[in-house]
MARDRENVO-965515 format. One record per residue (C-alpha): chain; x, y, z; residue number from 1. Coordinates in Angstrom, 1 decimal. Example, Ala and Ser with C-alpha at 12.3 -4.5 7.8 and 13.67 -1.06 7.14 Angstrom:
// MARDRENVO-965515
{base A, {12.3, -4.5, 7.8}, 1}
{base A, {13.7, -1.1, 7.1}, 2}
//
This chain:
// MARDRENVO-965515
{base A, {0.0, 0.0, 0.0}, 1}
{base A, {1.3, 3.5, -0.9}, 2}
{base A, {2.0, 5.8, 2.0}, 3}
{base A, {3.3, 9.3, 2.3}, 4}
{base A, {6.5, 7.9, 3.8}, 5}
{base A, {7.4, 6.5, 0.4}, 6}
{base A, {6.8, 3.7, -2.1}, 7}
{base A, {5.9, 0.2, -0.9}, 8}
{base A, {8.8, -2.1, -0.1}, 9}
{base A, {9.5, -5.3, -2.1}, 10}
{base A, {8.7, -8.5, -0.4}, 11}
{base A, {10.0, -11.9, -1.6}, 12}
{base A, {6.9, -12.7, -3.8}, 13}
{base A, {7.1, -9.3, -5.4}, 14}
{base A, {10.8, -9.7, -6.0}, 15}
{base A, {10.3, -13.1, -7.6}, 16}
{base A, {7.4, -11.7, -9.7}, 17}
{base A, {9.7, -8.8, -10.9}, 18}
{base A, {12.5, -11.3, -11.8}, 19}
{base A, {10.0, -13.3, -13.8}, 20}
{base A, {9.8, -10.5, -16.3}, 21}
{base A, {13.1, -11.8, -17.9}, 22}
{base A, {11.1, -14.8, -19.2}, 23}
{base A, {9.4, -12.5, -21.7}, 24}
{base A, {12.5, -11.6, -23.8}, 25}
{base A, {13.8, -15.2, -23.3}, 26}
{base A, {10.5, -16.6, -24.7}, 27}
{base A, {10.5, -14.3, -27.7}, 28}
{base A, {14.2, -15.0, -28.4}, 29}
{base A, {13.4, -18.7, -28.3}, 30}
{base A, {10.5, -18.3, -30.6}, 31}
{base A, {12.6, -16.5, -33.2}, 32}
{base A, {15.7, -18.7, -32.6}, 33}
{base A, {17.6, -15.6, -31.7}, 34}
{base A, {21.0, -16.5, -30.2}, 35}
{base A, {20.8, -13.9, -27.4}, 36}
{base A, {19.4, -15.9, -24.5}, 37}
{base A, {22.7, -16.7, -22.9}, 38}
{base A, {23.9, -13.1, -23.4}, 39}
{base A, {20.6, -11.9, -21.8}, 40}
{base A, {21.0, -14.2, -18.8}, 41}
{base A, {24.6, -13.1, -18.3}, 42}
{base A, {23.5, -9.5, -18.5}, 43}
{base A, {20.8, -10.0, -15.9}, 44}
{base A, {23.2, -11.9, -13.6}, 45}
{base A, {25.8, -9.2, -13.9}, 46}
{base A, {23.1, -6.6, -13.2}, 47}
{base A, {22.1, -8.4, -10.0}, 48}
{base A, {25.7, -8.8, -8.9}, 49}
{base A, {26.7, -5.2, -9.7}, 50}
{base A, {23.6, -3.7, -8.1}, 51}
{base A, {24.0, -5.8, -5.0}, 52}
{base A, {27.7, -4.7, -4.7}, 53}
{base A, {26.7, -1.1, -5.4}, 54}
{base A, {24.1, -1.3, -2.6}, 55}
{base A, {26.7, -2.4, -0.1}, 56}
{base A, {29.1, 0.3, -1.3}, 57}
{base A, {26.5, 3.1, -1.1}, 58}
{base A, {25.6, 2.0, 2.4}, 59}
{base A, {29.2, 2.6, 3.4}, 60}
{base A, {29.6, 5.8, 1.5}, 61}
{base A, {26.3, 7.3, 2.7}, 62}
{base A, {27.0, 6.2, 6.3}, 63}
{base A, {30.6, 7.5, 6.5}, 64}
{base A, {30.0, 10.4, 4.0}, 65}
{base A, {33.8, 11.0, 3.9}, 66}
{base A, {35.0, 13.4, 1.2}, 67}
{base A, {38.1, 11.3, 0.4}, 68}
{base A, {36.0, 8.1, -0.1}, 69}
{base A, {33.4, 10.0, -2.2}, 70}
{base A, {36.1, 11.5, -4.5}, 71}
{base A, {37.9, 8.2, -4.8}, 72}
{base A, {34.7, 6.5, -5.9}, 73}
{base A, {34.0, 9.3, -8.4}, 74}
{base A, {37.5, 8.7, -9.9}, 75}
{base A, {36.7, 5.0, -10.1}, 76}
{base A, {33.5, 5.8, -11.9}, 77}
{base A, {35.3, 8.0, -14.4}, 78}
{base A, {37.9, 5.3, -15.1}, 79}
{base A, {35.3, 2.6, -15.7}, 80}
{base A, {33.4, 4.9, -18.0}, 81}
{base A, {36.5, 5.7, -20.0}, 82}
{base A, {37.5, 2.0, -20.3}, 83}
{base A, {33.9, 1.2, -21.3}, 84}
{base A, {34.1, 3.7, -24.2}, 85}
{base A, {37.3, 2.2, -25.4}, 86}
{base A, {35.9, -1.3, -25.1}, 87}
{base A, {33.1, -0.4, -27.5}, 88}
{base A, {35.4, 1.1, -30.2}, 89}
{base A, {36.6, -1.0, -33.1}, 90}
{base A, {40.1, -2.4, -32.3}, 91}
{base A, {39.8, -1.3, -28.7}, 92}
{base A, {42.6, 1.3, -29.1}, 93}
{base A, {44.1, 1.6, -25.6}, 94}
{base A, {46.3, 4.4, -26.7}, 95}
{base A, {43.3, 6.7, -26.6}, 96}
{base A, {42.7, 6.1, -22.8}, 97}
{base A, {44.1, 9.4, -21.5}, 98}
{base A, {42.2, 11.4, -24.1}, 99}
{base A, {38.9, 9.6, -23.4}, 100}
{base A, {39.4, 9.8, -19.7}, 101}
{base A, {40.0, 13.5, -19.8}, 102}
{base A, {37.1, 14.1, -22.1}, 103}
{base A, {34.5, 12.0, -20.3}, 104}
{base A, {35.6, 12.7, -16.8}, 105}
{base A, {36.3, 16.4, -17.5}, 106}
{base A, {32.9, 17.1, -19.1}, 107}
{base A, {31.0, 15.3, -16.4}, 108}
{base A, {33.0, 16.8, -13.6}, 109}
{base A, {32.7, 20.3, -14.9}, 110}
{base A, {28.9, 20.2, -15.3}, 111}
{base A, {28.5, 18.3, -12.0}, 112}
{base A, {30.5, 21.0, -10.2}, 113}
{base A, {28.3, 23.7, -11.7}, 114}
{base A, {25.1, 22.0, -10.7}, 115}
{base A, {26.3, 21.5, -7.1}, 116}
{base A, {28.2, 24.8, -6.5}, 117}
{base A, {26.0, 27.2, -8.5}, 118}
{base A, {22.5, 25.7, -8.9}, 119}
{base A, {21.8, 23.5, -5.9}, 120}
{base A, {24.3, 25.0, -3.4}, 121}
{base A, {24.0, 22.4, -0.7}, 122}
{base A, {25.7, 22.8, 2.7}, 123}
{base A, {28.0, 20.0, 1.8}, 124}
{base A, {29.1, 20.0, -1.8}, 125}
{base A, {30.5, 16.4, -1.5}, 126}
{base A, {27.5, 14.9, 0.2}, 127}
{base A, {27.3, 11.3, -1.1}, 128}
{base A, {23.5, 11.1, -1.4}, 129}
{base A, {23.6, 14.0, -3.8}, 130}
{base A, {26.9, 13.8, -5.7}, 131}
{base A, {26.9, 10.1, -6.5}, 132}
{base A, {23.4, 9.7, -8.0}, 133}
{base A, {23.5, 13.0, -9.8}, 134}
{base A, {27.1, 12.5, -11.0}, 135}
{base A, {26.3, 8.9, -12.1}, 136}
{base A, {23.4, 10.0, -14.3}, 137}
{base A, {25.6, 12.7, -15.9}, 138}
{base A, {28.7, 10.5, -16.3}, 139}
{base A, {26.7, 7.6, -17.8}, 140}
{base A, {25.3, 9.8, -20.5}, 141}
{base A, {28.7, 11.3, -21.2}, 142}
{base A, {30.0, 7.7, -21.6}, 143}
{base A, {27.3, 6.9, -24.1}, 144}
{base A, {27.7, 10.2, -25.9}, 145}
{base A, {31.5, 9.9, -26.3}, 146}
{base A, {31.0, 6.3, -27.5}, 147}
{base A, {28.6, 7.3, -30.2}, 148}
{base A, {30.7, 10.3, -31.3}, 149}
{base A, {34.0, 8.4, -31.5}, 150}
{base A, {32.4, 5.4, -33.2}, 151}
{base A, {31.1, 7.7, -35.9}, 152}
{base A, {34.2, 9.8, -36.2}, 153}
{base A, {36.8, 7.0, -36.2}, 154}
{base A, {34.6, 4.9, -38.5}, 155}
{base A, {34.3, 7.8, -40.9}, 156}
{base A, {38.0, 8.5, -40.9}, 157}
{base A, {38.8, 4.8, -41.5}, 158}
{base A, {36.2, 4.2, -44.3}, 159}
{base A, {37.3, 4.7, -47.9}, 160}
{base A, {34.4, 7.2, -48.4}, 161}
{base A, {35.4, 9.2, -45.4}, 162}
{base A, {39.1, 9.3, -46.4}, 163}
{base A, {38.1, 10.5, -49.8}, 164}
{base A, {36.0, 13.2, -48.3}, 165}
{base A, {38.8, 14.3, -46.0}, 166}
{base A, {41.3, 14.3, -48.8}, 167}
{base A, {38.9, 16.2, -51.1}, 168}
{base A, {38.3, 18.9, -48.6}, 169}
{base A, {42.1, 19.4, -48.2}, 170}
{base A, {42.6, 19.2, -51.9}, 171}
{base A, {40.0, 22.0, -52.5}, 172}
{base A, {41.9, 24.3, -50.2}, 173}
{base A, {40.2, 23.7, -46.8}, 174}
{base A, {42.5, 23.9, -43.9}, 175}
{base A, {42.9, 20.8, -41.6}, 176}
{base A, {41.1, 22.8, -38.9}, 177}
{base A, {38.1, 23.5, -41.1}, 178}
{base A, {37.9, 19.8, -42.3}, 179}
{base A, {38.2, 18.7, -38.7}, 180}
{base A, {35.3, 20.8, -37.7}, 181}
{base A, {33.1, 19.3, -40.4}, 182}
{base A, {33.9, 15.8, -39.3}, 183}
{base A, {33.6, 16.6, -35.6}, 184}
{base A, {30.2, 18.2, -36.2}, 185}
{base A, {28.8, 15.0, -37.8}, 186}
{base A, {30.1, 13.0, -34.8}, 187}
{base A, {28.6, 15.4, -32.3}, 188}
{base A, {25.2, 15.3, -34.0}, 189}
{base A, {25.2, 11.5, -33.6}, 190}
{base A, {26.1, 11.8, -29.9}, 191}
{base A, {23.4, 14.4, -29.2}, 192}
{base A, {20.4, 12.8, -30.9}, 193}
{base A, {19.4, 10.5, -28.0}, 194}
{base A, {19.4, 13.3, -25.4}, 195}
{base A, {17.8, 15.8, -27.7}, 196}
{base A, {15.0, 13.3, -28.4}, 197}
{base A, {14.6, 12.7, -24.7}, 198}
{base A, {14.6, 16.4, -23.9}, 199}
{base A, {12.1, 17.3, -26.6}, 200}
{base A, {9.6, 14.6, -25.6}, 201}
{base A, {10.0, 14.6, -21.8}, 202}
{base A, {6.6, 14.6, -20.1}, 203}
{base A, {4.8, 13.6, -23.3}, 204}
{base A, {6.4, 10.2, -24.0}, 205}
{base A, {8.2, 9.3, -20.8}, 206}
{base A, {8.8, 10.4, -17.2}, 207}
{base A, {12.6, 10.0, -16.9}, 208}
{base A, {14.6, 8.5, -14.0}, 209}
{base A, {15.2, 11.6, -11.9}, 210}
{base A, {11.6, 12.7, -11.8}, 211}
{base A, {10.4, 9.1, -11.2}, 212}
{base A, {12.8, 8.7, -8.3}, 213}
{base A, {11.7, 12.0, -6.8}, 214}
{base A, {8.0, 11.1, -7.1}, 215}
{base A, {8.6, 7.6, -5.7}, 216}
{base A, {10.5, 9.2, -2.8}, 217}
{base A, {7.5, 11.4, -1.9}, 218}
{base A, {8.8, 14.7, -3.3}, 219}
{base A, {6.2, 17.2, -4.5}, 220}
{base A, {5.6, 17.1, -8.2}, 221}
{base A, {6.9, 20.7, -8.6}, 222}
{base A, {10.3, 19.8, -7.0}, 223}
{base A, {10.5, 16.6, -9.1}, 224}
{base A, {9.9, 18.7, -12.2}, 225}
{base A, {12.7, 21.2, -11.3}, 226}
{base A, {15.2, 18.4, -10.6}, 227}
{base A, {14.3, 16.6, -13.9}, 228}
{base A, {14.8, 19.8, -15.9}, 229}
{base A, {18.1, 20.4, -14.2}, 230}
{base A, {19.4, 16.9, -14.9}, 231}
{base A, {18.3, 17.0, -18.6}, 232}
{base A, {20.1, 20.3, -19.1}, 233}
{base A, {23.1, 19.0, -17.2}, 234}
{base A, {23.2, 15.9, -19.4}, 235}
{base A, {22.9, 17.9, -22.6}, 236}
{base A, {25.7, 20.2, -21.6}, 237}
{base A, {28.0, 17.4, -20.3}, 238}
{base A, {27.4, 15.1, -23.3}, 239}
{base A, {28.2, 18.0, -25.7}, 240}
{base A, {31.5, 18.7, -23.9}, 241}
{base A, {32.5, 15.1, -23.5}, 242}
{base A, {31.7, 14.1, -27.0}, 243}
{base A, {33.4, 17.2, -28.5}, 244}
{base A, {36.5, 16.9, -26.4}, 245}
{base A, {36.8, 13.1, -27.0}, 246}
{base A, {36.8, 13.6, -30.7}, 247}
{base A, {39.0, 16.6, -30.6}, 248}
{base A, {41.7, 14.9, -28.4}, 249}
{base A, {41.6, 11.6, -30.3}, 250}
{base A, {41.7, 13.4, -33.6}, 251}
{base A, {44.8, 15.3, -32.5}, 252}
{base A, {46.5, 12.0, -31.8}, 253}
{base A, {45.6, 10.6, -35.2}, 254}
{base A, {46.1, 13.5, -37.6}, 255}
{base A, {49.0, 15.9, -37.8}, 256}
{base A, {48.9, 19.6, -38.5}, 257}
{base A, {49.1, 19.0, -42.2}, 258}
{base A, {46.0, 16.7, -42.2}, 259}
{base A, {47.9, 13.5, -42.6}, 260}
{base A, {47.0, 10.4, -40.6}, 261}
{base A, {49.7, 9.3, -38.1}, 262}
{base A, {48.1, 5.9, -37.4}, 263}
{base A, {45.0, 3.9, -38.3}, 264}
{base A, {41.8, 5.4, -36.8}, 265}
{base A, {40.6, 2.0, -35.6}, 266}
{base A, {43.9, 0.7, -34.1}, 267}
{base A, {46.1, -2.1, -35.2}, 268}
//
């Protein structure tokens, strides 16, 4: 039963009923002979293990609320995000790790700092219950945005069509900087489409995570709306910075000042 104190707690039958939802995709995959059932089960098992571990960790962080532990966990989150971006790129080019870490971590950290220090202004800027959930939403979207941008940019540079377009631009007199902006613009558009679609349809098609959490936690709808607007604007700004910086820094590693490729865009 719903109470003003918050949402109803899960009991064991409810938990088992929720877990039974995984049978739906498994049944459809079996019907279509789609070889994704093992991958789905592994993903669900990883989710359960990771969420359980996260729950234990957050209990410690929220209870101690120590700035050093909170900042250390934020650095771990940035490192995992950067490694995840690289793991999704063709060839898994480890040489791009410093650039991706700086772009994803820098974009997320800068926007998170603005939200905390300028917008929300809590008494404790490093309060774990505020920094970690808010930062996690921003960082996760930066990770996805940088992945989409780099996949598009590196794939375009590596493709015969993209190489011809690059060489044609330079041959027609465009400077390497102008050609770079054209390529980076296409990658940034790819990265921003998901968050732009979400931002344009919020409240009409879906109620995103921040607002849902606020409502389930018993916050007034007006407060939930303000927090949701903040997180969407923060994600839009952070994804823009992270995707742009990731492409810019990686491009600088691959292409010299004359517009010539130093190494393969997709690694060895």
